C-alpha positions, 0 to 999 in steps of 0.5 A, spaced: 123 885 588 128 890 587 124 895 588 122 892 595 129 893 596 130 899 595 124 902 598 126 898 605 133 902 604 130 908 601 126 908 608 131 906 613 136 912 610 130 917 611 128 914 618 135 915 620 134 921 619 128 922 622 131 919 629 139 921 629 140 926 623 147 929 622 150 934 620 147 936 614 155 937 611 154 938 603 147 939 603 146 947 603 143 947 598 137 942 600 137 945 608 136 952 606 128 950 606 128 946 610 132 942 615 134 935 614 128 932 619 123 935 613 127 932 607 128 925 611 121 924 609 123 924 601 126 919 602 120 915 607 115 918 601 119 915 596 122 909 599 114 907 600 112 908 594 118 904 591 116 898 595 109 898 594 110 898 587 115 891 588 106 888 588 104 892 581 103 887 575 110 886 571 110 892 566 105 896 572 111 899 576 114 904 573 112 909 578 116 904 583 123 906 578 121 914 578 120 914 586 127 910 587 131 916 583 128 922 586 132 921 592 138 921 591 138 925 584 136 931 590 142 929 594 146 928 589 144 936 585 145 939 592 152 935 592 154 938 585 151 945 587 155 945 595 162 943 589 161 949 585 160 953 591 165 952 595 162 950 601 164 942 600 169 940 596 168 932 597 161 933 595 163 932 587 165 923 590 159 922 594 154 926 588 158 921 584 157 916 589 150 917 587 149 917 580 152 910 580 151 906 586 144 909 586 141 913 580 146 907 575 143 902 579 136 904 579 136 905 571 139 899 569 134 895 574 128 899 570 131 896 564 132 889 565 126 885 562 121 882 567 118 875 565 113 873 568 112 866 569 107 864 563 100 858 565 102 851 564 101 848 557 094 845 555 094 837 554 092 836 547 085 833 548 085 826 545 080 826 538 078 818 540 074 820 546 079 815 550 
């Protein structure tokens, strides 16, 4: 269930960059290559993979957790680069927010064991044939 929630959230965040891209403050590391509307597809594709992985069998959803980690990690690196270059001093706090509220939560969720519902116990056969 967590992968579905994370996936829908990531796709929504990505769509927001397509519909009404914000000013790219602190994201110069990314925008030097292409605009936020192009980077939106990172969130959308990773979100789709994450959401689809919610329907994978237990123990086979690793790709979903990896996909969920990519966009917030990329954004964190960009904000940390902005702090180092001096272009966005607030970037440290934004990066820490992404690393804790996103990356940290995803890593925690990936470590929580999943259990499938065991099959119903079989009735013992009566050896007397009754």
